[in-house]
N, C-alpha and C positions, 0 to 999 in steps of 0.2 A: 503228750496226745495231739494225735492229729486235728486242726482244725474242722469244723464242719463244713459239708459242701454248702458252695452258694446256693442261696435260696433259689435262684435263677436254675440252677444244676437241677434242684430236689423237684421243682415243681415240672419241668420238662420230663424229668425221667418217670414220674409220678400221673404225667396226662395220657399216657398210654393205656391205663385202664378206661378213658372214658371211649376211646375205639373199640377196644378187647371188649368192653361190659356191653356197649352196642351190641356188638356181632355175637357174643355170647347168651345174652338174654334173650334176643330178638326169635335168634335161631331153637333156643328150647321153649320158646312160649307158642311159637308157629309152626313147627316143623312138624311135628304129629299131627296137628290138625288140618295142615296143609295137604297131607296126602291121605287122612281119614277123619273129613269132617263129618260132624253128626248127622245120621240118617237122617232122610227127609228134608234137610237143607237144602238152599240154591244150589249148591255146588254137588254135582257128583263125586263120590270117593276116588280116588285112585287105587287104594288098597284097602283094605278090610282092617279094622282097627287091630286083631289082634297081629296080621302079618303086617305092620307098619311098626307097630311095638316091639315086634321079635326081631326087625330087621336093626331097629333104633337102638336096641339092649344089645345083641349081640355081636355087630360088627366094633361100636367104640371100645367093647368087651376084650375082643383081640387085638385091636388096633392099640389099644393101652399097653401090652407087651412091650413095646417098644419104646416107651418110657424111660426105664432105668438103662436099657441099652445107651438112648441116645443121652443120656445123662452122665453114663460112663464115659462115651464120647468125647463130650464136650469137656469133662474134669481132665481128660488124656491128651485134649488137644494141644499142639503147639504150634502156633503160627504167629507172624509178624502181625495181626490182628488181635492177638490174645486167643482165648479159649471159650470167649462167647459169641464175638461180635460174627465170624464168618455165617453159624448158625443161622441167626437172626436177618443178616443179610439176604442170604439165599434162598431162605425157607420161607419168609414174611410175605412176597408174592403169591406164591403158589398158594396159600394158606387160605389169601380174599379172594382167589379166584373159584375155589373148588365150594366157598362158605356162598357164592351166588349160584353158581351151577346147581346147589340144593334144590333150590327152585326152579329149576330150567329142564325139568324131566322131556322126552321124549312124548308128545300127545298122541292120543287114539293108537298107543302103542300095544294096550292089553298088561293087565297086572303083573304078570311074570315081569315082562321087560321093563316095568316102572319099580319094582321090586329091585330088581340087579341093578338097575339104573342107582336108585336109593343107595343099596349098599356098597358099588365103587365107589361113587363122589363121599359117601359118608366116610369111609376107609381113608380116601385121599386126603380129606379136609383135617382126619383126626391127625394122620401121620404128620402132617405139614405143622398143623397146630402144636403139637409137641415139640416139633423142632425150631418153631421161630419162639414159642412162647417159654420152654423150660429156660431155655439159656438167657433169656429175659429177665426171668425172676430171678434168677441163680446171680444176678449182678449184685442186689441188694446187699448181702454181706461184705461183696468185696469193696462198695463205694462207701457203705454209711458205717461209722468206725462204733459207735455206743448204742447201748439199747433204747436212751430217750432219743439220737439221731433217726435210728430205723423208726419208731413210732411216729416219729412227723413226718419221714417220707410215707408210712403207710396211711398218715390220716389223710395228706393230700391226695392218696391213691385214692382211699375211701369216697374223697368227694368227689374225684373226677367219676370214678366207677360209678356214684349215684347218678353223675349226668348222663354217663352211658347209658346205664340200667333206666334213666327217663327216656332217652332214644329206643333202647331196644323193648322194652316195655310200655311204654306210653305213646312216644310217636310213632313207632312202627304200628300199631292196631291204626292209628290215624291214616297213615301211609297205607295200608293196606286195603281200609274202606275208601279210600278216595283212588288211588292209581294202581292196585293191587301188590301181589306178592313180588315181584319181581323187580319193582320199583324201592320199594321195600329192603331186598337185599342187595341192588347195587346202592342204597343209600348208605346202610351201615357198613358195608362191607369196602365203601369210601374211606369212612370215618376210621376202622380200623387201619385200613392199610396207611393213612395219613400218620395218625399219631404214632402209629410205631415206630413209623420214619422221624417224627419228631423227638420221641424218647429217646431213640438209636441216637441223633445228632445231639442231641442235650449231653449225653455221658460217653462221646464217643473219645474224648481225649482222657477223661477220668476212668475209665475202663481201663482195667490192670492189661497191660500186655508183660510184664515180668514176671508173673505169678506161676510158680514150678510147677507143671502138669502132675497131677496125683499117681503116682506111677506103680498102680495096685491092680492084681487080676481082678475080672468082673467078679469072678466067686468070691473071692474076700473082701471084693469092696460091699456085696452084697450082704456079705455075713456081718460084716462090721457092722453095716448100716441097719439089717434088721435085731443087733444086738444092742441096738443102743433102747435103753429102758425108757428115757423122754421120750422118743421118737413113737414106740408102741403105747405108750399112755397118752401123747397127744393126741396122733393120727385119728383114731377110731373116733373121738369124738365131733371133729372136725368134720369128717368123711360123713357120718351118720346125719348131722345137720345137713348138709349138701344133700342128701338125699331125699330128706325131709322135704328140702326146699326146693328141689328140683321137680319133687312130685306135685307140689303145690303151684309152682307158676306153671306147668303146664297145666296144669287142670283149670285154671282160671278162666278160658272161655267157655271150657264145659259148665264151669260153675254158674256163669253169665247167663247161659242160654237155660240150665235146667232150674237156678233157684231164683232168679229177679225175673228169668221169664221176658226177655227183653231180645229185639231184632237187630239193633247195633253193637253187634258183640266185641267190633275195635275198639268203638269210642268208650265201652262201659269198661272194656279192659285197662284202656289209657285214664280211666278216669282211677279205678281202684289203685292201679299202679302208683298213678301220681300220689296221690295219698299215701301210699307203704313208703315210698321214696321220701317226700316231703318230712316223714316223722324219724327216718332212718336221718335223713342230714341234719336235722335240727340235734337229734340225740347224741351225734358223735362227740363233741367236746366233752359232756358229762363220762363219756365212759372212756374218755384217754385222761379225765382229773381222776375219774377213780381209779385209773390202774395204776397213776403216779401216785396216791394213797393207799392202796392197799395191794397192788403187783399185779402183771397183767393177768397172772394165771386166775387170780379169784376173780377180776374182773372175767374174765372168758367166762369161766364157769358159771356165773351168775348172770351171763347176758344169752348162754345155753339154755336155763333153766323156765326164764323168760320166753325164750321162742319155742320151747315144749309147749308152755302153757297157752301162747297166742295161736302158734296152729291148732290146738284141741279145739279152741272157739269158734273153729270155720265151722264146725258142725252143728252148732246152736243157730246159727243165721237163719232167720225166718220164722225161728218158732216162737220169739217174744210176742206177746200178744200186744197188739197197741203201737208197734213200733214199726214202721216201716222196713221191708226186708232190704232195703239199699241202704236207707241207715246204720242198720247192725252189718253191715258188711263192712261199711267206710271205717265204723268204729273198731273192727275186729284191724284192718289193714293199719291203721292208726298203733293198735296194740302189738302188733307184728313188729313196726317198722323199728320201735325203738329196741329191742333186745337184737334182730338181727345186723344192726349197725354196730353193735358191739362183739358177735362173732365176728363179723368181718374185719373189724378193726385191727385183731392181735394175731391171725395164722403166719404171714408170714414174718411178723419179728419174732414169733415164739419158737419157727422153723430157723430161725436164724439164733436163737440162743441154742438149741438143739446142735445145728452146725459146729458153733464154737466150741460145746463140751465136747463133739467126736473129736475134733482138733487136738483136742486135750488128752485125748485116746492114741488118735492113731498117726499124731504128728504130722498132717496131711489137711489139704485145704478143699474139702467133696463137697460144695456147693450144690452141683447141678446133680448129683447121685441124690441128696436127698428131697429137691425141691421136685427132681421128676419121677421120682419113687413113690413121694407127695403124691404127686399128678397121676401117677399108675393107679393107686391104689383110691385116690378119688374119683376118676374117670370107670374104674373097673367095677367101682359101687354104684356110683350116679349113675350108669348106663342100665341099671336096674330097675332105673326110676319111671323109664316109660312103660316096660314091659308089667311092673306092679301096678303102677297106674291104669293102664287097660285091663289087666283083671280086675280093679274095683270098679272100672266105668263099666265093665259088663253084669256088675251087679244092680245098675240103675244109673242112667246117665240122662235122663229127662224130667221136664216139670211134674210131668204123671208117676212116677218111680226113681227117686233120688237117692237111693239107696246108696250105692256106688259113690256118688258124689259126695254124700255126708260120710262117710269112710275114710276121706282122703285126708282129712285134717287131723283126727283122732293116731292114723295109722302114721302121718309125718310126726304128730309130738310125740308119739312113745318112741320113734329109732331116736329122736335129737335126747331123748332120756335116756336111753341107754347108751347113747356116746357121753353124756354127761357123768353116767356114774362109772364109766372106767376111766375117765380124766381127771374125775375126784383124787386120786393116787399122784398126779405128777406135780413134781413140789422143789424145779427146778428155778435157781435164781434168776431173777432178770438179767444180771452182770454175770458172765461165766467170764470172763477172759478182759485183761485189762485194753482198752480200746489202743493203745501203743502197740499188741501183741495181733490183730487182727488185720489181714492181707498183707500184701506188700505193694 
């Protein structure tokens, strides 16, 4: 059995999640709000809510088609740096550049130009994110031998991701209120670039240069991947959870305005997300212990049930007499943070187990196809979240008319519950292959 990676290597690889989550969460939280703030606010909207939601839904949905193509390309790459590193090195700087440009539209150009600009930059951001992030995530099954080692690395990734979430969800609001959106975009973009470089340097010598490329045609590769029973049972659960969470996260600025009726939107969003992240971090060890006791799949399923219930509770905030609305929403954030940690702890490791199972069926290691087809379905599905949120908000997103904003939580909870019901049939063991047979 190959020895575990040194602690330093595991930490450096996992540290990428800090920058990546800071960028992803801040973009998801603020981008719709930046282009289409609430009516009668201090800032005039660049686009209507419907148009902004449509662009942010349609463009990532189309770009997500590139995910399995890039994954297949990475699996088949034969270079002196191996299969993954060339993609990471070339795409990462462009990914960060376009993330910043999302918040620099031409001023006073009119809604049509702003919509075209947003669509083009979102497309470039999505394509470079796919080209850098997919190969980076695909390194996990190559560098980690056993299920326990993978859970260890992913545990570190969750902690770093929580720190990145604090930057993207908490600090970003404070930066927006004090310095503006461009300063926020530059801050999180710099973090994303630095930590992906740190993570790549950490596994530079560990990443395999000798793994044989997967010599399989694209059509056959897709057929084999989509024919994997366990992949089809796992993927809808996590994807529907992500749709629900993405909707809920993007709704927070509107929620603060409609339910709490306060003016410091960024500050209050920062407070709420800080509480959620605190509960998230504190509960990670409990989820890891539960997985060791009852298996990853059962711990993942229980976390999904908890998330569905917690999201649904958002509809009741402010309706309990005698308790301030702020106290009620803080309690819901605590209750949501606990199961969200459990859902986030296991996807990368469950996918790695599914890849191990695939190698017993095909005789090839096809990590990137799985991770990037996973990303394609996730992006295609979560790209629907802004549009769905926009539709709900049209039903009421003000303090006087709260119907739409109160429906966000129950709709998100229902999506997660449906995902759990699909996942219930997943029964793959935590260890599919002996560690000595994984990787090269």
